[in-house]
C-alpha positions, 0 to 999 in steps of 0.5 A: 499499499505504501509503494502504491501511494508513493507511485500515485504521488509520482504519477501526479507530480510527473503529469503535473510537470509534463503539462507544465512543461508543454505549456511553458514550451508552447508559451516560450516559442516564437509566433512563427514557430507556434503557427507552423507547429499548430498547423502541422498538429491540426492537420495530423489530428484532423486526419487521425479523426477523419473517420470518427467525425465525418463518417460516423458524425461523432462528437469531437468534444469526447476526444480531449483525452486522446487529443492530450496524449497525441499532443504530448507525442508531437512535442519534443521532450514531452514524452519521458520514460519514467524508468530511465528519465530520458526523452522518447524519440520517434526512431526509438522502440517503445512499449505502451501500458494498457492500464495507464497508456504511459510510454516506456522504452522497450529496453527499459521496460524488459529490464523492469520486468526482469528485475521485478520477477527476480525480487519476487522469486529470489526469497523462494527455495529451489523447490518452489522456484519456477512453480508459480507465474509471478506477475510484474507491475507497470512502473507508473500505474502498477497494473500486473502483467504475467511473465509471458506477457513481457514485451519482446518486440516493438509494435505500433499502438494498435498492435498490428504493425511490427517495427512501424516506419517513421512518418513526419505526417503520422503520430509518432509510433503509429502505423497510420491504419484504422485502430479497430481496438475493442472499446472498454467496456466492451459493447461489440463495436471497435474504435474508428480512429487512426492508430493513436496513443492513449485510450480509445474515445467513447463508442460513436455508433448509433444504437436503438435503446429505451430508457431505464424504466422501459416506459418510453419508445426506443430512440436512436442514441450514441452507443457510448451514451445509450443509457438514458432516462426519460425523467418520468416517475420510475413507478417501481414498487419499493422494498417496503411493498407499500409505496412506489418509487417517485424518483425520475427514471433511473439506472439500477435499483431504486433508493430506499423508501423515503416516506415515514409511517408509524411502526411498532418495535419488535416487542410491540410496546412503542410505536414511533414514526420511522422510515419505511425502508427500516421497519424493524427496530428495537426500543430500549425498554427491558422486557420485564415479563415474568418467567415461568418460574414466577420469581424473576422477570425477563431481562432482555431488551425488546425481543420477539417470541417467547422469553424462555426459561429462567436462566437459574432454573434447572441443575446449576454447578458451583463456581468450580463446576465439580458439584451440581445442585438442584435449588430453587431459582431464588437461591444462589449456588453455594461453594462446594469446599472442594479445590478450585483446579481450574487452569490458570491464564498460564495454561499449565497450572491449576488454581490451588484455592477453594471453590470461589466466585470470581476470577482466579489469581495469577499463577505465582509458581516458580518455574524454569523458563526459556527466553523467546530466542531459546539461548538462556533459561531462568527460574522465575514466577510462571506469570511473568515473561522472560526476555534476555538481552541478546541482540539477534544477528540475522540479516533482514529481508533487505540482505543488508542490515542485521535484525539487532532486536532483543531476544528475537524469536527468529521471525525478523521484522522488515528493515526500518532503515531508509534505502539511501541509494542514489536514484537514476536522476544522480541527484537524490537518494531513495527515500523508501525503506531499505529494499532489494533490487532497483529503486522506484523512479525519482518523484521530484522535479527540477526547475530549468531556468533561462539565462536571465533566470526569470523564465522557469519550467519544471522537468523530471529530476535527471533531465535538466542536463539534457533538456534545452533551456526554455525561451524567456518571456520576461516577467515583471520583477517589481516588489509588491506594493501591498502587504503580501511578501510576493505578488502574483506572476504576470508579464512585464508591463508599463504602467502600474501593476495589476491589482493584487488578487491574493487572499488578504490573510490579515490577522483579525481581532478575533484571531482568524485570517481575512479571506477576501482579496487583497484591499491594500490598493482599492480604487475609491471614488473621490468626492466633494473635492472640486467645486464648480465655478459657475453653470457654464463649467462642464462636470468633470468625471469623478477622481479615483484615489488608491487607498487601503480599506478595512478588513470586512467583519469575520465571517468564519462560522463559529458554533454557538449554542442557543440560550435554552440549550436546544441546538448549536448553530454556526454563526458568523464570528463577528456576531457569535453571541448566545441567541434564541432559536425561537423554539418552546423552551421545553423543560419539564415543569414542577408538575412533572406533567407539562413543559415550559411553553416560553420562547428559548430563554436563559435558565439558571441552574441551581446546582451543578448536578441538576438535570439539564431538562428541568425547569429553572426559575425563569421558566413559566409555572403551570396553571392548568388543571390535572388531566391525568386519566381517571379510573375506568368508568369515572367521569369526574376530573381530579379536583387538584390542580396539575400535580405529580404522582397519582391522583386522590380517590374520587368521593363524588356521588353519581346520580344513576338510574336502576336496571329497571329505569324507574328509580334514581340512585345515588352511589359513590364513584369509588365504590362503583369504579372499584366493584366487580361485575356482581357487586355492580349488579347489586349497586345499581339495583333498586330492590323492587319488583321488575315492571318489565312485561313478559311475552305472555303479558304478565309482569316479571316477578323478579327484583330489579335486574339487568338484561332480559327477564326470564321466560318461566312465567309461574302465574295461574291463568284459565284455559277454555275450550273452543266453545268457551264452555269448559274452563281449566286453571294451569300455569302461564309458561306451560301454555306458552310452551304448548304443553297443555290444551283443553279439547271440546267434549261430546256435549260441546259438539252437539250444541254446536251442531244444533246452533248451526242448524238454527242459523241456516233456517234463519238465513233461508227464511231471511232470503225468501222475505227479501225476494217477496219484498223486491218483487212487490217493489218491481210491480209498484214501479211498473204500475207507476211507469204506465200511469206517466205514459198516459198523461203524456199522450194527453198534453198538447204542449210541445215535446221536450227532449229527454236527458240520457239518464231519463232515456236509459234509466230504466235499461240500467236500473232493471238489471241492477235490481235483478242482480241485488235480488239474486244476491240476497 
């Protein structure tokens, strides 16, 4: 891990140095050279990117990383072999790492691989050597290669052409053909760029693909960006099984449910609002259920399922474990009086004390001990370790230094000395721990200056003897005019230097540093200095003067606690004073039932051990009535004001009606609420006869009671036969149940028959009398009708037209009378 970290630092330093070198070289070159180089590089890069940009309509913005590698390949001195710290030239055989794409000399990488394999295999014995194919790492990214992958030939970047020829119009070490390497990650397509250094750009092919949630229609997109979101709600059911995902269409699994619901703990005592994503939780309450023994309670915290048996039940052993006792769980197991005989911490001797509780003492027996290196022996207490003063003379794994550790067991630790060998740069020594084999490349950079010493570029250490000095662009060398020791770098110029943009960094009164830009030379408008001579004078432009402005107030956030100790908020340093968070105080009042409702305020602690949540003298006083729940059935409120502890017993009289709802009873509330079902039944009864009627119509004989009345009516009633001649007294309940009946005898039947015959004779005589009466009426009606006709003939008056009733009344009435007579 330490070597990886060091090489990461070296990698970053080399990249920064290479980037700085490219920038300095580009900036230091003349305008003509810059124009020629840019024209040539532009032509080559356009030719390289032809197939990607023109034939596939690719996006050239994704090619920046590959373009950077090509720019480094074009610039002389930009590509450096990290092993030999020398420039990589166009006509030299090279090898490119497939992990970091860093370029090395072929000879250098072969030597590096050989040395790495030797360092890994040298500690092995003759029997183990050659049995395993140990890998060798890349000097920059530490990507591991097999022994068989050690490069032996010089190929172009794409690996198609061996020993590619040098072409001034191609990228150095390139064959000029299409790359055709598979993209990473693999998508089935191949790179369309010309043979190039560095990674292949994203795949430009067009594929038809749908969104992450599969709701939108498939659309054509680039293969490198085929994963897309329709921005519609996902809608998939979350793991809680109750809600759906409301996030926009996304890749991968949905996030946990963000909603909150009321959920019970495992034991079911408490219900709190929790996230749906974590439904199972434990409260901090001890179970407390009575165990089957009846003497102890469960001491587990919030658990599911049964509590189990009492841990003190059954057979229990004494502390030494030799004797077992069968005792009630309420009694502790006594000691047996025998010797303990437990093995002590030394693992050799046993405890000689009598059976006892608690841990055994340390082993104090004197034994002859051998030291860790095995060279000396000594008689001493068994519990004390023995280390001699002999120093180990073995050579550590670096094969250079002795172990020199006192009383070493033979397993010597790695060498802790610094390597100190001169690196390939010939300027520095290896800072790593003492090791075998070649050292890592030098991580330092060196400043290469021009003749005047004002233009500086950074190169890898060791290259300063071969690199050409940069062309100088004169930089301003004036001393700073502000309080900073140095000014910002800028090119030489006329007039005043530009304003300083460095952070002020002055120490404020609070002790912090001023973070704003330098304000020693701020331009301030000058007003009120010039007075106009008359209305004809033109107004002049306002004059600006350079002056130092005071530092602004300190804005460094300082954690400050509110007055009521509810929260800690970061406040600007210049206004970091105790404040009110505008919440309710929330401290528990003396009544132990309510909290202080004042706005967050200062509370004086009466003593140092007082509870931080208890109300102080500044808090409000509780003036509410007692609202504690009353016993079941008690409708009265507590007569005391809000108070701690339990309420007194209720002594008020309850006015209630008895079971039959006729009498009003006055009963003490305490008696009624504390009584069981039988006592309540007696208390609410008025002791009078129940006024309710039974289904048979008689009154209930029971004393005032609750519920329905009994159905077994015992009152005597008279039972008659159908003709009402015979009668008998029986119990009412037997009649309701149908157990008793009274039938007519022979005399009753004879009397019924005679009465029926008399009734039929009377009905027949009445019918005949009615017929004679109707016949007489009919005859009288006909006689009257004949007399009227004769009178009409005698009259000489004009005949009057008759109404419809007069015309047809005879035709209507005659059938009606006939039907009536027949019915009678």
